[in-house]
C-alpha positions as CSV (number, residue, x, y, z in Angstrom):
1,M,-79.8,54.4,35.1
2,G,-79.1,50.8,36.2
3,K,-81.9,48.6,37.3
4,I,-81.7,47.4,40.9
5,N,-83.1,44.0,41.6
6,V,-84.4,44.4,45.1
7,G,-85.6,40.9,45.3
8,N,-82.1,39.6,44.6
9,I,-80.6,41.9,47.2
10,T,-83.1,40.7,49.9
11,A,-82.6,37.1,49.0
12,G,-78.8,37.5,49.2
13,L,-78.9,39.0,52.6
14,N,-81.4,36.4,53.9
15,K,-79.0,33.7,52.5
16,V,-76.1,35.1,54.5
17,K,-78.2,35.6,57.7
18,S,-79.9,32.2,57.7
19,L,-77.8,29.8,55.6
20,T,-77.2,27.6,58.6
21,E,-80.9,27.3,59.4
22,A,-81.8,26.6,55.7
23,L,-79.2,23.9,55.4
24,S,-80.3,22.3,58.7
25,K,-83.6,21.4,57.1
26,V,-81.8,18.9,54.8
27,S,-79.4,17.5,57.4
28,H,-79.9,14.3,59.3
29,H,-78.2,12.6,62.3
30,E,-75.9,9.7,61.9
31,M,-73.2,7.8,63.8
32,I,-70.3,8.0,61.3
33,P,-67.2,5.7,61.6
34,V,-64.1,7.7,62.6
35,E,-62.1,6.3,59.6
36,Y,-64.7,7.8,57.1
37,I,-64.2,11.4,58.4
38,E,-61.7,13.7,56.8
39,P,-60.7,17.2,57.9
40,A,-61.8,20.2,55.8
41,D,-59.4,21.3,53.1
42,N,-59.3,24.8,54.5
43,N,-60.2,25.5,58.2
44,P,-58.5,28.7,59.4
45,F,-60.1,28.3,62.8
46,A,-58.0,25.3,63.6
47,E,-54.7,27.2,63.4
48,N,-54.7,27.9,67.2
49,D,-55.5,24.4,68.3
50,T,-52.8,22.7,70.3
51,D,-52.1,19.2,71.6
52,E,-52.8,20.5,75.1
53,S,-56.2,22.0,74.1
54,R,-57.1,18.8,72.3
55,Y,-56.2,16.7,75.3
56,E,-58.2,18.8,77.7
57,L,-61.2,18.6,75.3
58,A,-60.8,14.8,75.0
59,M,-60.9,14.4,78.7
60,S,-64.1,16.5,78.9
61,I,-65.7,14.4,76.1
62,Q,-64.7,11.2,77.9
63,A,-66.3,12.5,81.2
64,N,-69.4,14.1,79.7
65,G,-69.9,12.6,76.3
66,L,-69.9,14.5,73.0
67,L,-72.5,17.2,73.7
68,E,-72.4,18.8,70.3
69,P,-72.3,16.6,67.2
70,L,-69.8,17.1,64.4
71,V,-71.1,18.7,61.2
72,L,-70.2,16.8,58.0
73,N,-70.6,17.0,54.3
74,K,-71.2,13.6,52.7
75,K,-69.0,13.1,49.6
76,S,-69.6,9.4,49.2
77,D,-70.6,6.4,51.3
78,T,-67.1,6.2,52.8
79,C,-66.0,9.9,52.7
80,Y,-67.4,12.6,54.9
81,K,-65.7,16.1,54.9
82,L,-65.7,18.0,58.2
83,V,-67.7,21.3,58.0
84,A,-67.5,22.2,61.7
85,G,-66.1,20.4,64.7
86,E,-62.4,19.8,63.7
87,H,-61.2,20.5,67.3
88,R,-63.6,17.8,68.7
89,F,-62.8,15.4,65.9
90,T,-59.0,15.6,66.3
91,A,-59.3,15.3,70.1
92,I,-61.3,12.1,69.8
93,R,-59.1,10.6,67.1
94,Q,-55.9,11.4,69.0
95,Y,-56.9,10.6,72.6
96,L,-60.1,8.5,72.6
97,P,-59.5,5.3,70.5
98,E,-62.6,3.8,72.1
99,F,-64.8,6.1,69.9
100,K,-65.4,4.0,66.8
101,N,-68.4,6.1,65.6
102,I,-69.0,9.8,66.2
103,S,-72.4,11.5,66.5
104,S,-72.7,13.8,63.5
105,M,-75.2,16.0,61.6
106,V,-74.8,15.1,57.9
107,F,-75.5,17.2,54.9
108,E,-75.7,15.9,51.4
109,G,-75.3,17.7,48.1
110,I,-74.0,21.1,49.4
111,S,-71.1,22.6,47.5
112,D,-67.6,23.1,49.0
113,D,-68.2,26.9,49.1
114,E,-71.5,26.5,51.0
115,A,-69.8,24.2,53.4
116,Q,-67.0,26.8,53.9
117,L,-69.6,29.5,54.5
118,K,-71.3,27.3,57.0
119,L,-67.9,26.9,58.8
120,Y,-67.6,30.6,59.2
121,E,-71.2,30.8,60.4
122,A,-70.5,28.1,63.0
123,N,-67.5,30.1,64.3
124,R,-69.0,33.6,64.2
125,Q,-69.5,33.8,68.0
126,R,-65.8,33.5,68.7
127,E,-64.0,36.5,70.0
128,Y,-61.4,38.0,67.6
129,T,-59.1,40.9,67.7
130,S,-59.6,43.6,65.1
131,E,-56.5,42.3,63.2
132,Q,-57.9,38.7,63.2
133,K,-61.2,40.0,61.8
134,F,-59.3,41.7,59.1
135,K,-57.7,38.4,58.2
136,R,-61.1,36.7,58.2
137,Y,-62.3,39.5,55.9
138,R,-59.7,38.7,53.3
139,E,-60.8,35.1,53.3
140,L,-64.5,35.7,53.3
141,E,-64.4,38.3,50.5
142,L,-62.8,35.8,48.2
143,L,-65.4,33.2,49.2
144,L,-68.5,35.4,48.7
145,T,-67.1,36.8,45.5
146,R,-66.6,33.3,44.2
147,M,-70.1,32.3,45.2
148,K,-71.5,35.4,43.6
149,E,-69.8,34.6,40.3
150,S,-71.1,31.0,40.4
151,G,-74.7,32.2,41.1
152,S,-75.0,30.7,44.6
153,Y,-75.0,34.1,46.3
154,H,-76.9,37.2,45.0
155,G,-76.8,39.9,47.7
156,P,-74.4,42.8,48.3
157,I,-71.0,41.4,49.3
158,Q,-70.2,44.3,51.7
159,K,-73.4,43.8,53.8
160,G,-72.9,40.0,53.8
161,L,-69.3,40.4,55.1
162,A,-70.5,42.8,57.9
163,E,-73.1,40.2,58.9
164,L,-70.7,37.3,59.0
165,L,-68.0,39.2,60.8
166,G,-70.3,40.9,63.3
167,V,-69.0,44.4,62.4
168,S,-70.5,47.5,60.8
169,T,-70.4,48.2,57.1
170,R,-68.2,51.2,57.9
171,Q,-65.6,48.8,59.4
172,I,-65.9,46.7,56.2
173,R,-65.1,49.8,54.1
174,K,-62.0,50.3,56.2
175,Y,-60.9,46.7,55.5
176,K,-61.6,47.2,51.8
177,G,-59.6,50.5,51.7
178,I,-56.6,48.9,53.4
179,L,-56.6,45.9,51.0
180,Q,-56.9,48.2,47.9
181,N,-54.5,50.9,48.8
182,L,-51.9,49.6,51.4
183,S,-48.8,47.7,50.4
184,E,-48.7,43.9,50.9
185,E,-46.0,44.4,53.5
186,D,-48.2,46.7,55.6
187,Q,-51.2,44.4,55.2
188,Q,-49.1,41.6,56.6
189,Q,-48.3,43.8,59.6
190,V,-52.0,44.3,60.2
191,M,-52.7,40.6,60.1
192,K,-49.8,40.0,62.6
193,G,-51.1,42.7,64.9
194,E,-48.1,44.8,64.4
195,L,-50.2,47.6,62.9
196,S,-53.7,48.3,64.0
197,V,-56.6,48.5,61.5
198,D,-57.4,52.1,62.5
199,T,-53.8,53.2,62.1
200,A,-53.6,51.4,58.7
201,Y,-56.7,53.1,57.6
202,Q,-55.4,56.5,58.7
203,I,-52.3,55.9,56.5
204,V,-54.6,55.1,53.5
205,Q,-56.6,58.3,54.1
206,S,-53.5,60.3,54.5
207,Q,-52.1,59.0,51.2
208,K,-55.4,59.8,49.4
209,E,-55.4,63.3,50.8
210,E,-51.8,63.9,49.7
211,R,-52.6,62.6,46.2
212,Q,-55.7,64.8,45.9
213,M,-53.9,67.9,47.3
214,S,-51.0,67.3,44.8
215,V,-53.5,67.3,42.0
216,I,-55.3,70.4,43.2
217,D,-52.1,72.2,43.8
218,S,-51.1,71.5,40.3
219,M,-54.4,72.8,39.1
220,N,-54.1,76.0,41.1
221,E,-50.7,76.6,39.7
222,Y,-51.7,76.1,36.0
223,L,-55.4,76.6,35.8
224,C,-55.6,80.3,36.4
225,E,-58.5,82.4,35.0
226,D,-56.4,83.8,32.2
227,H,-55.7,80.5,30.5
228,L,-58.5,78.2,31.7
229,D,-59.8,77.9,28.2
230,K,-56.4,76.8,26.9
231,V,-56.2,74.1,29.6
232,V,-59.7,72.8,28.8
233,A,-58.7,72.6,25.2
234,N,-55.6,70.6,26.1
235,T,-57.6,68.2,28.3
236,T,-60.3,67.6,25.7
237,G,-58.0,67.3,22.7
238,P,-55.6,64.6,21.7
239,V,-52.6,64.4,24.1
240,R,-49.2,64.4,22.4
241,E,-46.1,62.9,23.9
242,E,-44.2,66.2,23.8
243,N,-46.9,67.9,25.9
244,N,-45.1,68.3,29.2
245,S,-47.5,70.8,30.8
246,A,-48.9,69.9,34.2
247,A,-52.4,69.9,32.6
248,G,-51.3,67.1,30.2
249,A,-49.3,65.2,32.9
250,F,-51.5,65.0,36.0
251,L,-54.9,64.7,34.3
252,F,-54.0,61.2,33.0
253,A,-50.8,60.3,34.7
254,D,-51.5,56.6,34.1
255,K,-50.8,56.2,30.4
256,Q,-51.9,52.5,30.4
257,S,-54.7,51.5,28.0
258,I,-55.2,54.9,26.4
259,S,-57.7,53.2,24.1
260,S,-59.5,49.9,23.9
261,Q,-57.5,48.8,20.9
262,S,-54.9,47.0,23.0
263,N,-57.5,44.3,23.7
264,T,-60.2,43.7,21.1
265,P,-63.8,43.5,22.4
266,T,-65.5,40.2,21.7
267,E,-68.4,40.3,19.3
268,M,-70.9,37.4,19.7
269,A,-74.1,36.3,18.1
270,T,-77.2,37.0,20.1
271,K,-79.6,34.3,21.4
272,N,-81.8,35.0,18.3
273,T,-79.0,33.7,16.0
274,K,-76.6,30.8,16.1
275,S,-74.5,30.8,19.2
276,G,-70.7,31.4,19.0
277,S,-68.5,34.0,17.4
278,A,-70.0,36.4,14.9
279,S,-68.1,38.6,12.5
280,G,-64.8,40.0,13.5
281,F,-64.8,43.1,15.7
282,S,-65.2,46.4,13.7
283,D,-64.1,49.5,15.5
284,S,-65.7,51.7,12.9
285,Y,-69.0,50.0,13.3
286,W,-69.0,49.6,17.1
287,K,-67.2,52.7,18.4
288,S,-70.1,55.2,18.3
289,K,-72.4,52.6,19.8
290,I,-70.0,51.9,22.7
291,E,-69.5,55.6,23.4
292,F,-73.3,56.2,23.4
293,A,-73.9,53.2,25.7
294,I,-71.2,54.4,28.1
295,K,-72.8,57.9,28.2
296,R,-76.3,56.4,28.8
297,H,-75.2,53.9,31.4
298,Y,-72.9,56.1,33.6
299,D,-73.2,59.6,35.1
300,A,-71.0,61.5,32.6
301,E,-70.2,64.4,35.0
302,R,-69.3,62.0,37.8
303,I,-67.1,60.0,35.5
304,F,-65.3,63.1,34.3
305,Q,-64.7,64.4,37.8
306,F,-63.5,61.1,39.0
307,Y,-61.0,60.6,36.2
308,T,-59.9,64.2,36.2
309,F,-59.5,64.9,40.0
310,Q,-58.8,61.4,41.4
311,V,-56.3,60.4,38.6
312,P,-57.2,56.7,39.0
313,T,-55.2,53.7,37.8
314,I,-57.1,51.3,35.6
315,A,-57.7,49.0,38.6
316,E,-59.0,51.9,40.8
317,A,-61.4,53.1,38.1
318,I,-62.8,49.6,37.6
319,K,-63.4,49.0,41.3
320,E,-64.6,52.4,42.3
321,I,-66.8,53.5,39.4
322,L,-67.1,51.2,36.4
323,K,-68.1,47.8,37.9
324,P,-71.6,47.7,39.4
325,S,-71.6,47.4,43.2
326,C,-74.3,44.8,43.3
327,G,-73.0,42.6,40.5
328,Y,-75.6,43.7,37.9
329,S,-76.9,47.0,36.4
330,G,-78.2,48.2,33.1
331,G,-81.2,48.0,30.8
332,S,-82.6,48.8,27.4
333,V,-81.1,51.6,25.3
334,M,-82.6,53.6,22.5
335,F,-79.7,54.4,20.1
336,P,-79.7,57.7,18.2
337,D,-80.7,55.9,15.0
338,G,-83.9,54.6,16.6
339,V,-82.6,51.0,17.1
340,H,-83.6,49.4,20.4
341,G,-80.7,47.8,22.2
342,D,-79.4,46.9,25.6
343,C,-76.4,47.8,27.8
344,T,-75.8,45.6,30.9
345,C,-72.8,45.7,33.3
346,R,-72.1,42.4,35.0
347,S,-69.5,41.4,37.5
348,S,-66.8,40.7,34.9
349,H,-67.8,42.6,31.7
350,M,-70.1,45.0,29.9
351,D,-72.6,43.6,27.4
352,I,-73.9,45.8,24.6
353,E,-76.6,44.6,22.2
354,Y,-77.4,46.5,19.0
355,N,-79.4,45.3,16.0
356,R,-79.2,41.6,17.0
357,K,-75.4,41.9,17.5
358,H,-73.9,41.3,20.9
359,L,-70.6,42.8,22.1
360,Q,-68.7,42.0,25.3
361,L,-66.1,44.4,26.7
362,T,-63.9,43.8,29.8
363,Y,-63.8,46.7,32.2
364,S,-60.2,47.5,31.1
365,Q,-61.6,48.0,27.6
366,V,-64.4,50.2,29.0
367,D,-61.8,52.2,30.9
368,G,-59.9,52.7,27.7
369,Y,-63.0,54.1,25.9
370,V,-63.8,56.4,28.8
371,R,-60.3,57.9,28.8
372,E,-60.4,58.4,25.0
373,M,-63.8,60.0,25.2
374,I,-62.6,62.5,27.8
375,R,-59.5,63.3,25.7
376,S,-61.4,63.7,22.5
377,G,-64.2,65.8,24.2
378,K,-66.9,63.2,23.5
379,L,-68.0,62.6,27.1
380,L,-68.9,66.2,27.9
381,T,-69.0,69.5,26.0
382,K,-66.2,72.0,26.6
383,E,-68.7,74.2,28.4
384,E,-69.7,71.4,30.7
385,E,-66.1,70.6,31.4
386,S,-65.2,74.2,32.0
387,K,-68.1,74.6,34.4
388,L,-67.0,71.5,36.5
389,I,-63.3,72.6,36.6
390,R,-64.3,76.1,37.7
391,K,-66.6,74.7,40.4
392,R,-63.8,72.5,41.7
393,L,-61.3,75.4,41.8
394,K,-63.9,77.5,43.6
395,L,-64.4,74.8,46.2
396,N,-60.7,74.5,46.7
397,D,-60.3,78.2,47.1
398,T,-63.0,78.2,49.7
399,S,-61.4,75.3,51.5
400,K,-58.0,77.0,51.6
401,Q,-59.6,80.3,52.8
402,S,-61.3,78.4,55.6
403,M,-58.0,76.8,56.6
404,D,-56.2,80.2,56.6
405,E,-58.8,81.7,58.8
406,K,-58.4,78.9,61.3
407,I,-54.6,79.4,61.4
408,D,-55.0,83.1,61.9
C-alpha cells in the first residue's frame, strides 16, 4: 500500500551515475601551494601505494609533467583536502621538491560525504578482485546509507552500489547476504581473500536451508491433520512459559521484545499544534490504532508467513520486511471510527498520525506489536492462519515427494 516516489528514485540513480559530472560544473582550475594540501581523512585506495610506486610516478611526472590535475575540496583559504590524486600528491611531495604549486581542480562547498563518493567514482575503473569489491561494498554501503539519512541521496541504495562497483544487483544481494548472516570471522576471511564470495554465499544459503528445513520438519512432526486446530489455537493464543511443545517453541524461538512495552513509543504534537512532546504515551489509547495501522500498511499474510516459517530475529525482521526498501513508504489511513490519519514508514521509524496526535515507533517496537498480534490472533483470523499453514504443509509434502522420486 506504500506510495513509491518514482521521481526520487530516478533522481537518486542519476545522482550516483553522474555525480562527478554535476560537481565538475562548479569546479575551477587553480595552482595550489603544496603546503596547503592535506590528504583525505579516509582513502582506502591508497593502501597499496608504496615508496617504489611513488618514486616511479614522480620520475614520470618529472619527465612528462602532471598530466592529470589533483582534485581538491576547499576548506579554507589555506586548507585544501584531497578528493582524488593522493598517489600523485605524495609522489610530488616526497620526491619533487621543485614543485611549489600543483595543478588542481578545486571544488567549494561540497560535503565530506560527497567528496568521499567522488573519490570512489574517480577510482571505479580500477581492477579489483571479487574479495576487494566486497570490502569496497562494506565501505560504500555505510557511505550511501549515511547520505540517504542526511537527505543528500534519495535513490535505492542497492542499485547505487551496483553502479559504483560495476557489478550486478544480484552480486550486491550476495554481498548483503554475507554481511547479514555470516560471522565476523568469516567476513574477514572473505576480505583477505581466504574465502571466495561465492563460497561464502553458498554457506549462507546452506545455513538458511538448514534452518528452514528444521522448522518444516518440526511442523511435519507436530502439525498433523488430527491436531492442526489445536496447534493453530496454540499459535494464536497467549504463549505460556510452561508450553514446551514444538509449536510453541519454534514459531517464536526468539523471545526478545514480545511486546512493545519494553520501549515506550514517542508521542509528539503534530505540526498543527505546538512542537515538542505531547501527553504521555497511553497504550490503551494507541494500541488499537497501532494494530490497525500495521494491518493497513503491511501485507498481513506475508507478515504471518515470514514470522511463522522464517522464525526471524528482531534484526532480521526489521531488515527483511518491516523497514521500507527505498527509505519511505506509506500514506493516508481511514481508521475504523472514520478519523482520517496517516501511517508512514521512514528509514529509522514508523510515524502514525491520528486525530492531530503523532506517534513515533522504532522498528523494534513495531516488531513487538507484530509478534503480539500474531500470538493474540489479531493479525489474521484462525481460518486464514489455518489455510496458510495447510498450504505450506502441502507444498512441503509435494517437495519431499519430488525429492523421493528423484532418489528412486
